[in-house]
C-alpha positions in Angstrom: -4.2 1.3 -3.9 -7.1 -0.4 -3.9 -9.8 2.6 -3.4 -13.5 1.9 -1.6 -16.3 3.6 -1.6 -18.0 1.7 0.8 -17.9 0.6 4.8 -20.0 -2.5 3.9 -19.4 -6.0 2.0 -15.4 -5.0 2.5 -13.3 -8.4 1.4 -11.4 -9.8 4.0 -8.0 -8.2 2.1 -9.5 -4.3 2.6 -10.1 -4.9 6.4 -7.9 -4.8 9.2 -5.6 -1.9 8.3 -3.5 0.5 10.4 -5.7 4.0 8.6 -5.2 7.7 9.1 -8.4 9.6 9.2 -8.9 12.7 8.0 -9.8 15.3 4.9 -6.9 15.2 4.2 -7.0 18.4 1.3 -4.0 19.3 0.3 -2.0 16.2 1.8 -0.2 19.0 3.3 2.7 18.4 5.8 0.2 18.5 8.7 -1.7 16.0 7.3 2.3 14.0 6.6 2.3 13.7 10.1 -1.0 12.2 10.9 -0.2 9.7 8.0 3.3 8.6 9.0 2.2 8.0 12.1 -0.3 5.5 10.7 2.0 3.6 9.0 4.5 3.3 12.1 1.5 2.6 14.6 1.5 -1.2 13.9 2.7 -4.1 11.4 -0.7 -3.5 9.0 -1.4 -2.5 5.5 -1.9 1.6 5.4 -4.9 2.8 4.6 -6.6 6.9 4.9 -10.1 6.7 5.4 -11.7 9.9 3.9 -15.1 11.4 2.8 -16.4 12.7 -0.4 -17.6 15.6 -0.8 -15.5 17.1 1.5 -18.1 17.3 4.4 -18.1 21.6 3.9 -19.7 21.4 0.8 -22.1 19.1 2.1 -23.1 21.8 4.9 -22.4 24.7 2.6 -23.4 23.8 -1.1 -23.7 27.0 -2.2 -20.4 28.7 -0.3 -17.8 29.7 -2.9 -15.1 26.8 -4.2 -12.4 26.1 -1.1 -10.9 23.0 -1.8 -7.3 23.1 -2.5 -7.2 19.6 -4.7 -10.3 17.4 -5.8 -11.0 13.6 -5.3 -8.5 12.1 -8.4 -5.6 14.8 -7.4 -6.0 13.5 -3.0 -5.9 9.9 -4.6 -2.9 10.4 -7.0 -0.9 11.9 -3.9 -2.3 9.4 -1.4 -0.5 6.9 -3.3 3.2 8.0 -3.8 3.1 8.3 0.1 2.7 4.3 -0.3 -1.2 4.3 1.0 -2.7 0.2 0.4 -6.6 1.0 1.1 -8.0 4.1 0.3 -11.7 4.7 2.0 -13.2 7.3 0.5 -16.4 7.4 2.1 -19.3 9.2 1.0 -20.8 11.7 2.5 -24.0 12.8 3.3 -27.3 12.2 5.5 -26.5 8.5 6.6 -23.0 9.7 7.9 -24.1 13.3 9.1 -26.6 11.6 10.7 -24.6 8.7 12.8 -23.7 9.2 16.2 -19.7 9.4 17.3 -20.8 6.4 18.9 -22.7 5.1 15.7 -19.2 6.0 13.6 -16.8 3.8 15.5 -19.0 1.4 16.1 -20.1 0.7 13.1 -18.0 2.5 10.5 -14.8 1.4 12.5 -14.7 -0.8 14.5 -17.8 -3.7 11.9 -17.5 -2.1 8.8 -13.8 -1.6 8.4 -12.5 -3.9 10.9 -9.6 -1.4 11.2 -6.3 -2.5 13.9 -5.3 1.1 14.7 -6.7 4.6 13.8 -4.8 8.1 13.7 -6.0 11.5 13.6 -4.7 15.4 14.5 -5.6 16.8 17.5 -7.9 19.1 16.4 -10.0 16.3 14.5 -14.1 16.1 15.1 -16.7 13.3 13.6 -20.2 12.3 13.7 -23.3 13.9 14.1 -22.5 17.6 15.0 -19.3 16.4 15.5 -19.7 16.2 18.6 -16.9 13.0 18.8 -13.7 14.7 19.5 -9.7 12.5 19.6 -10.0 12.1 23.0 -14.2 11.0 22.4 -12.0 8.4 19.9 -9.2 7.1 22.0 -12.5 5.6 24.4 -13.9 4.8 21.2 -10.9 2.6 20.5 -11.0 0.7 23.7 -14.4 -0.6 23.5 -14.4 -1.3 19.9 -10.8 -2.8 20.5 -8.8 -0.8 18.0 -5.8 1.4 18.9 -5.7 5.0 18.5 -3.0 7.6 18.2 -3.5 11.3 18.2 -1.1 13.3 16.8 0.0 17.0 17.9 -0.4 19.6 15.4 2.9 20.4 13.1 3.2 24.0 11.6 6.7 26.1 11.8 7.5 29.8 12.8 5.0 31.2 10.6 2.5 29.0 11.9 0.6 25.8 12.0 0.3 24.0 9.2 -2.9 24.3 7.5 -5.9 23.9 3.8 -6.8 27.7 5.4 -3.0 28.9 5.6 -2.0 27.4 1.9 -5.2 28.5 0.4 -4.4 32.4 2.0 -0.9 31.9 -0.4 -2.6 30.7 -2.8 -4.8 33.5 -3.3 -1.6 36.7 -3.2 0.5 34.0 -5.4 2.8 33.0 -3.1 3.2 29.4 -4.6 6.5 28.9 -2.4 4.9 29.0 0.9 2.0 27.2 -0.1 5.3 24.7 -1.0 6.4 25.0 1.9 3.3 23.9 4.3 2.6 21.0 1.2 6.0 19.9 1.1 5.2 19.6 -2.4 4.0 22.4 -5.6 0.5 23.0 -5.4 -1.6 20.7 -8.2 -4.7 21.4 -10.2 -5.4 17.7 -12.0 -8.3 16.9 -14.5 -9.3 16.7 -18.0 -8.1 18.2 -20.9 -11.4 19.9 -22.5 -12.4 21.4 -25.7 -11.7 25.5 -25.4 -12.3 27.6 -27.8 -8.5 27.0 -29.4 -7.1 30.6 -29.5 -4.2 29.8 -28.2 -3.7 27.9 -31.6 -4.7 30.6 -33.4 -2.2 32.9 -31.6 0.4 30.4 -32.2 0.6 29.2 -28.6 -1.6 26.0 -27.9 -2.7 25.4 -25.0 -4.6 22.0 -22.7 -7.2 23.7 -21.3 -9.0 22.5 -17.4 -12.1 23.8 -15.5 -11.3 24.6 -11.8 -15.1 24.1 -10.5 -15.1 23.0 -6.9 -11.4 24.5 -6.1 -10.0 27.2 -4.6 -9.4 29.8 -7.0 -5.0 30.8 -6.7 -4.3 34.2 -7.8 -5.7 35.1 -11.5 -2.5 35.2 -13.4 0.0 33.6 -15.4 2.6 30.7 -13.7 5.6 28.7 -14.4 4.4 25.3 -14.5 5.7 21.5 -13.9 2.6 19.3 -16.1 3.6 16.2 -16.4 0.6 14.2 -18.6 -0.8 11.3 -16.3 -2.8 9.4 -19.3 -2.7 8.3 -23.3 0.0 7.8 -25.1 2.0 10.6 -24.4 3.1 10.4 -21.1 5.6 12.7 -20.2 6.7 15.3 -17.3 8.4 18.8 -18.9 7.8 21.9 -18.4 5.3 25.1 -19.6 4.4 28.4 -18.8 -0.3 28.6 -18.4 -2.5 30.9 -17.8 -5.3 31.0 -14.6 -7.9 33.3 -15.2 -11.6 34.5 -17.6 -9.7 35.8 -20.0 -10.7 39.6 -19.7 -10.0 40.2 -23.8 -12.3 38.4 -25.0 -15.7 38.5 -22.4 -16.9 37.3 -19.6 -15.3 33.7 -18.9 -16.0 31.0 -16.2 -12.0 30.6 -14.7 -9.7 28.1 -15.9 -6.5 27.3 -16.8 -4.6 27.6 -20.4 -2.0 25.3 -20.6 0.9 25.5 -23.1 3.9 22.8 -22.8 7.5 23.6 -24.1 8.4 21.7 -26.8 5.7 19.3 -27.0 3.3 18.9 -30.0 0.8 16.0 -29.7 -3.1 16.0 -28.4 -3.9 15.9 -25.5 -7.9 16.1 -25.5 -9.2 14.2 -23.3 -6.4 13.0 -21.0 -5.3 13.5 -18.0 -2.9 16.5 -16.5 -0.9 17.1 -13.0 -0.6 21.9 -13.2 2.1 22.5 -10.1 1.8 26.3 -9.9 5.4 26.9 -9.3 6.1 30.6 -10.1 3.8 33.5 -10.2 4.5 35.7 -13.4 2.0 38.6 -14.0 -1.4 39.4 -13.2 -4.3 38.6 -15.5 -4.6 41.5 -18.0 -6.1 43.0 -21.5 -4.7 44.3 -24.4 -4.5 46.8 -26.9 -4.7 44.1 -29.3 -3.5 40.5 -30.9 -0.4 41.8 -31.3 0.8 43.1 -28.4 -0.8 40.2 -26.1 1.0 37.9 -28.9 4.1 39.6 -27.5 3.7 39.1 -23.8 2.8 35.3 -24.1 6.4 35.8 -26.2 7.8 37.2 -22.7 5.8 34.7 -20.5 7.3 32.6 -21.9 10.8 33.4 -21.5 10.4 34.5 -18.1 9.2 30.8 -17.2 11.2 29.0 -19.1 14.2 31.4 -16.9 12.7 30.8 -14.0 12.2 26.8 -14.5 15.9 26.2 -15.6 17.6 23.4 -13.7 14.5 22.0 -12.0 
């Protein structure tokens, strides 16, 4: 998959794609419907047009973190779906100031030279979100590209949405989130140096920051882990603590992952951690022996729940 961060000066092979357009936070089943429709719309390379940062971050920079995935995780998920061209356009004053007509003409038609674009029925674009999916269809007729509007997708419980997935994760309902996503919710990123308390306790962990991401329910999870980089690329099971480590003062939330039956060095490598089962809430304990005893129980519970996965 090729990643482009501008809509001008593209090589010929990066133009003329059939694209799905949106933010694709989570790449849930509703997003998949838009992407699959784009794939089938015409005989052209499959592309995704999205924005970084998320427009919501640009317009409300002080709002609480809400993203289900960072740009790295989104790109990895889209690559697994067979996307060939990812247009991850920088969202700032220039894009925010384009009228719907200017966006359709300058970005879609002249810049990317798209053959076709697919969007969800609730899609809005252009300055002040004045453009709708129907507006885009009109623009396509004017500027020479096809447009397909995909109805919103859902189940009996309601439409699949990033908002509903965030709500499920906030309650620790990992299986409900998976049902809407079509895959386990994953946290991806680089392993950073921590305070090495886990190693001292006999449970070494890989530490990952949660900056900019929506926080699922704080606590302990059974997890599936993919090591994406480095000499020890592998997939394995584990147990993870997501939280602020209340026994050791006030700390920023992070994810501490213990990989079962693994002893390598993961500092600087990138992991993808799937939250499979919520085990318990974060808690303080009366001393380190009680904490170690609980970690032992957590690991046993995680192994039992993950058996056969």
